[in-house]
Residue frames as a rotation matrix with the C-alpha (Angstrom) as fourth column:
MET 1
-0.387 -0.782 0.489 2.00
-0.739 -0.054 -0.672 -29.23
0.552 -0.621 -0.557 -7.20
ASN 2
0.135 0.382 -0.914 1.76
0.171 0.900 0.401 -32.45
0.976 -0.210 0.056 -5.21
SER 3
0.197 -0.020 0.980 1.14
-0.913 -0.368 0.176 -32.55
0.357 -0.930 -0.090 -1.49
ILE 4
-0.408 -0.381 -0.830 2.67
-0.095 0.921 -0.377 -35.30
0.908 -0.075 -0.412 0.60
GLY 5
0.560 0.826 -0.064 0.63
0.001 0.077 0.997 -34.52
0.829 -0.558 0.043 3.70
VAL 6
-0.073 -0.641 -0.764 3.48
0.925 0.244 -0.293 -33.78
0.374 -0.728 0.575 6.11
VAL 7
0.784 0.317 0.534 3.09
0.080 -0.904 0.419 -31.00
0.615 -0.286 -0.734 8.67
ARG 8
-0.162 -0.847 -0.507 6.06
0.902 0.081 -0.424 -29.46
0.400 -0.526 0.750 10.47
HIS 9
0.850 0.444 -0.284 6.06
0.527 -0.736 0.425 -26.63
-0.020 -0.511 -0.860 13.00
VAL 10
0.288 -0.734 0.615 8.37
0.030 -0.635 -0.772 -23.63
0.957 0.241 -0.161 13.04
ASP 11
0.174 -0.281 -0.944 10.60
0.943 0.324 0.077 -23.72
0.285 -0.903 0.322 16.12
GLU 12
0.706 0.158 -0.690 11.51
0.527 -0.769 0.363 -20.76
-0.473 -0.620 -0.626 18.36
LEU 13
-0.268 -0.864 -0.427 14.46
0.126 -0.471 0.873 -19.90
-0.955 0.180 0.235 16.08
GLY 14
0.242 0.480 -0.843 12.31
-0.742 -0.469 -0.480 -19.89
-0.626 0.742 0.242 12.92
ARG 15
-0.738 -0.613 -0.280 13.55
-0.657 0.562 0.502 -23.25
-0.151 0.555 -0.818 11.66
VAL 16
0.561 0.826 0.058 11.58
-0.766 0.544 -0.342 -25.99
-0.314 0.147 0.938 9.94
VAL 17
-0.432 -0.684 0.589 12.92
-0.374 0.729 0.573 -29.53
-0.821 0.027 -0.571 9.55
ILE 18
0.048 0.370 -0.928 12.58
-0.984 0.178 0.021 -31.03
0.173 0.912 0.372 6.06
PRO 19
0.647 0.273 0.712 11.51
-0.520 0.841 0.150 -34.66
-0.557 -0.468 0.686 6.57
ALA 20
-0.361 -0.866 0.345 14.05
-0.364 0.472 0.803 -37.34
-0.859 0.164 -0.486 5.62
GLU 21
0.021 0.451 0.892 11.62
0.661 0.663 -0.351 -38.83
-0.750 0.597 -0.284 3.08
VAL 22
0.938 0.322 -0.130 11.42
0.149 -0.711 -0.687 -35.50
-0.314 0.625 -0.715 1.23
ARG 23
0.322 -0.900 -0.294 15.20
-0.748 -0.432 0.504 -35.03
-0.580 0.058 -0.812 1.31
GLN 24
-0.381 -0.450 0.808 15.68
0.056 0.861 0.506 -38.54
-0.923 0.238 -0.303 -0.11
VAL 25
0.434 0.641 0.633 13.16
0.700 0.202 -0.685 -38.04
-0.567 0.740 -0.361 -2.93
LEU 26
1.000 -0.008 -0.012 14.79
-0.014 -0.832 -0.555 -34.74
-0.005 0.555 -0.832 -3.93
ASP 27
0.436 -0.896 -0.086 18.36
0.802 0.430 -0.415 -35.94
0.409 0.112 0.906 -3.27
ILE 28
0.607 -0.213 0.766 19.02
-0.377 -0.925 0.041 -33.12
0.700 -0.314 -0.642 -0.80
LYS 29
0.196 -0.671 -0.715 22.22
0.702 0.605 -0.376 -33.78
0.685 -0.428 0.590 1.14
ILE 30
0.592 -0.108 -0.799 23.61
0.684 -0.457 0.568 -32.13
-0.427 -0.883 -0.196 4.28
LYS 31
-0.232 -0.658 -0.717 25.04
0.253 -0.752 0.608 -28.69
-0.939 -0.040 0.341 3.45
ASP 32
-0.430 0.163 0.888 23.30
0.901 0.005 0.435 -28.55
0.066 0.987 -0.149 0.02
PRO 33
-0.925 0.134 -0.355 22.31
-0.067 -0.979 -0.195 -24.96
-0.374 -0.156 0.914 -0.77
LEU 34
-0.256 0.913 0.317 18.58
0.950 0.298 -0.090 -24.30
-0.177 0.278 -0.944 -1.17
GLU 35
-0.912 0.102 0.396 16.80
0.046 -0.937 0.347 -21.33
0.407 0.335 0.850 -2.74
ILE 36
-0.501 0.786 -0.363 13.72
0.658 0.073 -0.749 -19.88
-0.562 -0.614 -0.554 -1.08
PHE 37
-0.854 0.354 0.382 10.91
0.119 -0.582 0.805 -18.43
0.507 0.732 0.455 -3.18
ILE 38
-0.671 0.702 -0.240 7.69
0.310 -0.028 -0.950 -16.90
-0.674 -0.712 -0.199 -1.90
ASP 39
-0.636 0.627 0.449 4.29
0.395 -0.235 0.888 -16.33
0.663 0.742 -0.098 -3.50
LYS 40
-0.978 0.208 0.013 2.55
-0.127 -0.550 -0.825 -13.73
-0.164 -0.809 0.565 -1.35
ASP 41
-0.367 0.900 -0.234 -0.77
-0.871 -0.244 0.427 -14.08
0.327 0.360 0.874 -3.19
LYS 42
0.306 0.460 -0.834 -1.02
-0.233 0.885 0.403 -17.82
0.923 0.071 0.378 -2.46
GLU 43
0.484 -0.225 0.846 0.82
-0.874 -0.176 0.453 -17.52
0.047 -0.958 -0.282 0.89
ILE 44
0.975 -0.217 0.043 3.26
0.217 0.976 0.021 -20.29
-0.046 -0.011 0.999 -0.03
ILE 45
0.286 -0.956 -0.071 7.00
-0.797 -0.278 0.535 -20.81
-0.531 -0.096 -0.842 0.34
ILE 46
0.987 -0.042 -0.157 8.85
-0.070 0.762 -0.644 -22.89
0.147 0.646 0.749 -2.25
LEU 47
0.304 -0.930 0.209 12.22
-0.511 0.026 0.859 -24.46
-0.804 -0.368 -0.467 -1.54
GLY 48
0.990 -0.039 -0.138 14.40
-0.100 0.500 -0.860 -25.62
0.103 0.865 0.490 -4.39
LYS 49
0.405 -0.912 0.055 17.89
0.745 0.365 0.559 -26.99
-0.530 -0.185 0.827 -4.82
TYR 50
0.667 -0.250 -0.702 20.19
-0.346 -0.938 0.005 -24.12
-0.660 0.239 -0.712 -5.71
ALA 51
0.445 -0.569 0.691 22.16
0.849 0.513 -0.123 -24.43
-0.285 0.642 0.712 -8.91
ALA 52
0.102 -0.499 -0.861 24.85
0.093 -0.857 0.508 -21.80
-0.990 -0.132 -0.041 -9.37
GLY 53
0.772 0.268 0.577 25.05
0.583 0.065 -0.810 -20.17
-0.254 0.961 -0.106 -12.77
CYS 54
-0.111 -0.804 0.584 27.49
0.950 -0.258 -0.174 -18.39
0.291 0.536 0.793 -15.05
VAL 55
-0.303 -0.078 -0.950 28.36
0.617 -0.776 -0.133 -14.88
-0.727 -0.626 0.283 -13.83
PHE 56
-0.934 -0.105 -0.342 27.58
-0.169 -0.713 0.681 -13.52
-0.315 0.693 0.648 -17.30
CYS 57
-0.596 0.707 -0.381 24.47
-0.547 -0.010 0.837 -15.37
0.588 0.707 0.393 -18.53
ASP 58
-0.198 0.474 0.858 23.28
-0.942 0.149 -0.300 -17.39
-0.270 -0.868 0.418 -15.48
THR 59
0.421 0.238 -0.875 23.49
-0.561 0.827 -0.045 -20.73
0.713 0.510 0.482 -17.33
VAL 60
0.832 -0.106 0.545 23.99
-0.440 0.475 0.762 -23.54
-0.339 -0.874 0.349 -14.81
THR 61
0.550 -0.741 -0.386 27.62
-0.213 0.323 -0.922 -24.64
0.808 0.589 0.020 -14.95
SER 62
0.919 -0.351 -0.181 30.41
0.292 0.297 0.909 -26.04
-0.265 -0.888 0.375 -12.84
ASN 63
0.269 -0.848 0.457 33.25
0.814 -0.053 -0.578 -24.52
0.514 0.528 0.676 -14.91
ARG 64
0.782 -0.065 -0.620 35.38
0.424 -0.673 0.605 -22.13
-0.457 -0.736 -0.499 -12.89
PHE 65
0.204 -0.751 0.628 37.75
0.678 -0.354 -0.644 -19.37
0.706 0.557 0.437 -13.99
LYS 66
-0.697 -0.578 0.425 39.65
0.051 -0.631 -0.774 -17.56
0.715 -0.518 0.469 -11.24
GLY 67
-0.942 0.278 -0.189 37.06
0.243 0.175 -0.954 -18.72
-0.232 -0.945 -0.232 -8.72
LYS 68
-0.361 0.847 -0.390 34.05
-0.694 -0.523 -0.494 -17.56
-0.623 0.093 0.777 -10.73
LEU 69
-0.116 0.423 0.899 31.53
0.442 0.832 -0.335 -19.74
-0.890 0.359 -0.283 -12.58
VAL 70
-0.208 0.015 -0.978 31.75
-0.770 -0.619 0.154 -19.17
-0.603 0.785 0.141 -16.34
CYS 71
0.611 0.497 0.617 29.93
-0.024 0.790 -0.613 -21.35
-0.792 0.360 0.494 -18.88
SER 72
-0.194 -0.750 0.633 31.75
0.658 0.379 0.651 -22.64
-0.728 0.542 0.420 -21.95
ASP 73
0.390 0.395 0.832 29.85
0.896 -0.371 -0.244 -20.30
0.212 0.840 -0.499 -24.33
CYS 74
1.000 -0.004 0.028 30.81
-0.012 -0.960 0.279 -17.18
0.026 -0.280 -0.960 -22.38
SER 75
0.364 -0.927 0.093 34.35
0.078 0.130 0.989 -18.47
-0.928 -0.352 0.119 -21.94
SER 76
-0.104 -0.340 0.935 34.66
0.928 0.305 0.215 -18.97
-0.358 0.890 0.284 -25.71
SER 77
0.692 0.447 0.566 33.16
0.632 -0.754 -0.177 -15.57
0.348 0.481 -0.805 -26.39
ALA 78
0.881 -0.420 -0.219 35.63
-0.148 -0.683 0.715 -13.90
-0.450 -0.597 -0.664 -24.01
ARG 79
0.007 -0.916 0.400 38.53
0.404 0.369 0.837 -15.69
-0.915 0.156 0.373 -25.69
ASN 80
0.107 0.106 0.989 37.33
0.994 -0.028 -0.105 -14.58
0.016 0.994 -0.108 -29.15
HIS 81
0.935 0.269 0.232 37.09
0.266 -0.963 0.046 -10.94
0.236 0.019 -0.972 -28.00
SER 82
0.648 -0.745 -0.159 40.56
-0.126 -0.310 0.942 -11.02
-0.751 -0.591 -0.295 -26.49
ASP 83
0.004 -0.640 0.768 42.03
0.781 0.481 0.397 -12.20
-0.624 0.599 0.502 -29.83
THR 84
0.464 0.267 0.844 40.96
0.820 -0.490 -0.296 -9.00
0.335 0.830 -0.447 -31.57
């Protein structure tokens, strides 16, 4: 893991600002969802860009069916089961 040497303080509401340079490098835009992971043993917090996955297999996809994310493999499998 690389360190960029930036220190930020937690404000009174528990917020931390992600520096613009970091957001640019990672292509994080306003309103982008982020996932938060913790490693208690190392006392670290990891932020990552959230990528929504298929409701059945969790494969990252942007295909929607009735408002739900469904990958093409699961969609095909569902169609094949409905034909029988």
